[in-house]
C-alpha positions as CSV (number, residue, x, y, z in Angstrom):
1,M,-5.0,14.7,-0.5
2,K,-6.5,18.5,-0.2
3,P,-8.5,19.9,-3.3
4,I,-7.1,23.1,-4.7
5,K,-8.9,24.2,-7.7
6,L,-10.7,22.1,-10.5
7,T,-11.1,23.5,-14.3
8,L,-13.8,21.8,-16.1
9,Q,-13.7,22.1,-19.8
10,A,-16.4,20.5,-22.1
11,F,-16.8,18.0,-19.6
12,G,-20.2,16.2,-18.3
13,P,-23.0,18.7,-18.7
14,F,-20.6,21.7,-18.6
15,S,-20.5,22.9,-22.1
16,G,-18.0,25.6,-21.3
17,V,-15.4,26.1,-19.0
18,E,-16.5,25.8,-15.4
19,Q,-13.7,26.4,-12.3
20,I,-14.4,25.3,-8.6
21,D,-11.8,26.9,-6.1
22,F,-11.9,25.0,-3.2
23,R,-10.0,27.4,-1.3
24,S,-13.2,29.9,-1.2
25,L,-14.9,27.2,0.9
26,G,-12.3,28.0,3.8
27,E,-10.7,25.6,6.2
28,S,-13.6,23.2,6.9
29,P,-12.8,19.9,6.4
30,L,-16.3,19.2,5.2
31,F,-18.5,20.9,2.6
32,L,-21.7,19.9,0.5
33,I,-22.0,19.7,-3.4
34,N,-26.0,20.5,-3.4
35,G,-28.0,21.0,-6.7
36,P,-31.0,19.2,-8.5
37,T,-30.6,16.1,-10.1
38,G,-28.3,16.4,-13.5
39,S,-26.7,19.8,-12.3
40,G,-23.7,18.1,-12.3
41,K,-22.8,17.2,-8.9
42,S,-21.4,13.5,-10.0
43,S,-19.7,15.2,-12.6
44,I,-17.5,17.2,-10.3
45,L,-16.5,13.6,-8.8
46,D,-16.2,11.9,-12.0
47,A,-13.8,15.0,-13.0
48,I,-11.3,14.5,-9.9
49,C,-11.5,10.9,-9.9
50,Y,-10.8,11.2,-14.1
51,A,-8.0,13.5,-13.8
52,L,-6.0,11.2,-11.3
53,Y,-6.5,8.2,-13.0
54,G,-8.0,8.5,-16.1
55,E,-11.2,6.9,-15.4
56,T,-14.5,8.1,-13.9
57,T,-16.0,7.1,-10.9
58,G,-18.3,4.1,-12.5
59,S,-17.9,1.7,-15.1
60,E,-20.8,3.1,-16.8
61,R,-19.2,6.0,-18.4
62,T,-15.6,6.0,-19.9
63,G,-13.7,9.1,-20.1
64,D,-14.2,10.0,-23.8
65,Q,-18.2,9.9,-23.1
66,M,-17.8,12.5,-20.9
67,R,-17.6,15.1,-23.4
68,C,-20.1,17.3,-23.4
69,D,-22.6,17.1,-26.5
70,Y,-23.2,20.9,-26.3
71,A,-19.8,22.4,-26.5
72,D,-18.2,24.2,-29.5
73,A,-16.6,21.7,-31.6
74,K,-13.1,23.7,-31.2
75,L,-13.2,23.7,-27.5
76,L,-11.4,20.7,-25.9
77,T,-12.7,18.6,-23.2
78,T,-10.0,19.0,-20.4
79,I,-9.6,18.7,-16.6
80,T,-7.1,20.5,-14.6
81,F,-6.9,19.5,-11.1
82,E,-4.5,21.3,-8.7
83,F,-4.2,19.3,-5.1
84,E,-2.2,19.5,-2.0
85,L,-0.4,16.1,-0.5
86,A,1.8,16.3,2.4
87,N,2.2,20.0,2.2
88,V,3.2,19.8,-1.7
89,R,0.8,21.1,-4.5
90,Y,0.5,19.0,-7.8
91,Q,-1.5,19.7,-10.9
92,I,-2.7,17.1,-13.2
93,T,-4.2,18.1,-16.7
94,R,-5.8,15.5,-18.5
95,S,-7.8,15.1,-22.0
96,P,-9.6,12.1,-23.3
97,D,-10.0,10.7,-26.3
98,Q,-12.1,12.9,-28.6
99,E,-13.0,14.3,-32.1
100,V,-11.3,17.8,-33.1
101,P,-11.9,19.9,-36.4
102,K,-9.1,19.3,-38.6
103,Q,-6.3,22.5,-38.7
104,R,-6.5,22.1,-42.7
105,G,-9.6,21.5,-44.6
106,E,-12.8,20.4,-43.5
107,G,-14.1,17.5,-41.6
108,M,-12.7,15.7,-37.6
109,T,-9.8,14.2,-36.6
110,K,-8.6,12.3,-33.6
111,K,-6.9,13.5,-30.8
112,S,-5.7,11.0,-28.6
113,H,-5.7,10.8,-25.1
114,S,-3.1,13.1,-22.9
115,A,-2.1,13.9,-19.6
116,E,0.6,15.3,-17.4
117,L,1.4,15.7,-13.9
118,I,3.3,18.8,-12.5
119,N,4.9,19.3,-8.9
120,L,3.9,22.9,-8.4
121,D,6.4,23.7,-5.9
122,T,9.5,22.6,-7.5
123,D,8.0,23.4,-11.2
124,T,9.1,19.7,-12.2
125,L,7.3,17.7,-14.7
126,I,6.6,14.1,-13.1
127,A,4.6,12.7,-15.8
128,S,3.6,13.1,-19.4
129,K,1.9,9.9,-20.5
130,P,-1.6,8.7,-19.4
131,K,-0.3,5.5,-17.8
132,Q,2.7,7.1,-16.5
133,V,0.7,10.1,-14.3
134,A,-2.2,7.0,-13.4
135,T,0.9,4.9,-12.2
136,E,2.5,8.1,-10.1
137,V,-0.9,9.1,-8.8
138,Q,-1.4,5.6,-7.3
139,T,2.4,6.2,-5.7
140,L,1.6,9.4,-4.3
141,I,-1.8,8.8,-2.9
142,G,-1.8,5.1,-2.1
143,L,-4.5,3.6,-3.7
144,D,-5.5,2.6,-6.8
145,V,-8.6,3.7,-8.8
146,K,-10.9,0.9,-7.3
147,Q,-9.5,1.8,-3.6
148,F,-10.1,5.4,-4.2
149,R,-13.7,4.9,-5.7
150,Q,-14.5,3.0,-2.5
151,V,-13.3,5.1,0.0
152,M,-12.5,8.5,-1.4
153,V,-15.0,9.1,-4.1
154,I,-18.2,6.8,-3.6
155,P,-20.3,7.0,-6.2
156,Q,-24.2,7.1,-5.8
157,G,-25.3,3.5,-5.3
158,K,-21.7,2.4,-4.7
159,F,-21.3,2.8,-0.9
160,R,-22.9,-1.0,-0.8
161,E,-19.8,-2.4,-2.4
162,L,-17.8,-1.2,0.1
163,L,-19.9,-2.9,2.6
164,T,-19.9,-6.1,1.2
165,A,-16.2,-6.2,0.0
166,S,-14.4,-9.1,1.4
167,S,-12.4,-8.9,4.3
168,K,-9.2,-9.1,2.5
169,E,-9.9,-6.3,0.1
170,R,-11.3,-4.3,2.7
171,E,-8.1,-5.0,5.1
172,S,-6.4,-3.6,1.7
173,I,-8.2,-0.7,1.8
174,F,-7.9,0.6,5.3
175,G,-4.3,-0.4,5.5
176,Q,-3.4,1.8,2.7
177,L,-5.1,4.9,4.2
178,F,-4.1,4.4,7.9
179,Q,-0.6,3.3,6.8
180,T,-0.4,0.2,8.7
181,Q,2.5,-1.1,6.5
182,I,4.8,-0.3,9.7
183,Y,3.2,-3.2,11.8
184,T,2.8,-5.6,8.8
185,T,6.6,-5.2,8.7
186,I,6.9,-5.6,12.3
187,E,5.0,-8.8,12.4
188,R,6.7,-10.3,9.8
189,V,9.9,-9.8,11.4
190,L,9.0,-11.3,14.7
191,F,7.9,-13.9,12.8
192,E,11.1,-14.7,11.1
193,R,12.8,-14.2,14.2
194,A,10.2,-16.8,16.0
195,A,10.8,-19.0,13.3
196,G,14.8,-19.0,13.5
197,I,14.8,-19.6,17.3
198,R,12.4,-22.3,16.6
199,R,14.8,-23.7,13.7
200,A,17.9,-23.4,16.6
201,K,16.1,-25.4,19.1
202,E,15.1,-28.2,17.1
203,E,18.9,-28.4,15.9
204,F,20.1,-28.2,19.6
205,D,17.2,-31.1,20.5
206,N,18.8,-33.2,17.6
207,Q,22.2,-32.9,19.0
208,I,21.3,-33.5,22.8
209,K,19.3,-36.6,20.9
210,G,22.1,-38.0,19.7
211,A,25.0,-37.5,22.2
212,L,22.3,-39.7,24.3
213,D,21.8,-42.4,21.5
214,V,26.0,-42.7,21.5
215,A,25.5,-43.2,25.3
216,S,22.8,-45.6,25.0
217,I,20.7,-43.2,27.1
218,K,16.9,-43.3,26.7
219,S,16.1,-39.9,27.5
220,E,17.3,-36.7,29.3
221,Q,15.3,-38.0,32.9
222,H,17.1,-41.4,32.2
223,L,20.5,-39.3,32.1
224,I,20.0,-37.8,35.4
225,Q,18.8,-40.9,37.0
226,V,22.1,-42.5,35.5
227,L,24.2,-39.6,36.5
228,A,22.7,-39.7,40.1
229,E,23.7,-43.4,40.2
230,L,27.5,-42.9,39.1
231,T,28.1,-39.6,41.6
232,P,28.9,-41.6,44.6
233,I,30.9,-44.2,42.5
234,I,32.9,-41.4,40.8
235,E,33.5,-39.7,44.0
236,K,34.7,-43.1,46.0
237,S,36.8,-44.2,42.9
238,E,38.4,-40.3,43.0
239,A,39.1,-40.6,47.0
240,E,40.7,-44.3,46.1
241,L,43.0,-42.8,43.7
242,K,43.8,-39.9,45.7
243,Q,45.1,-42.2,48.5
244,A,47.0,-44.5,46.0
245,E,48.8,-41.4,44.7
246,T,49.6,-40.3,48.5
247,A,51.1,-43.8,48.8
248,R,53.3,-43.7,46.0
249,L,54.6,-40.8,46.9
250,M,55.5,-42.1,50.2
251,L,57.1,-45.1,48.7
252,N,59.5,-43.0,46.5
253,K,60.7,-40.9,49.0
254,P,64.5,-41.7,49.5
């Protein structure tokens, strides 16, 4: 996933509208987000994660808790994130639950969590509900929010969680990252074929055993021994049969 543009509105420490155009950073695959403590570095990562999944990078803060306390009451807390994935551009716009001024009269009213995902290349609305957007994002990226936090947007102090994750968890994470599903599929197909060969051999062995039991033969080695003993007798009998047949033909001649 390649970030293109991030717009934060009344989110975290940003009381107004802030826009980050990642294209201005050039084509380098690495860049540094630098600033003093409390300047909003983590909030940028929170905004990206929240736009994608509806959750921040940590369990300490929910989306509705990310509204800036100093923002104008009429300014909605909204995140707009544009990114590129597999040469396709997408845009997500998401707003958390929040209190907004009533359109009529005084006081506040609740505006519910909303989100939409758009394919910018085709101008197609992919999803228009929060959970649907999160599901579509998971399908596109191949990571759920927990995996995304662990390997893509690691919050402060959370790197240890990746290091101490179980082998099964790491296998799942790295399998998604490096697209190893094809090797898993090959392994499964080979396992099924091997199982089929084993079953066929067992059936064949049972057939041989059944035939030996009918002939009162103890084993294949015993069968070879019996055949070796009977072969001379059979050959002698066949020779005698041939002589007798010749003699019969001579007697029948006029």
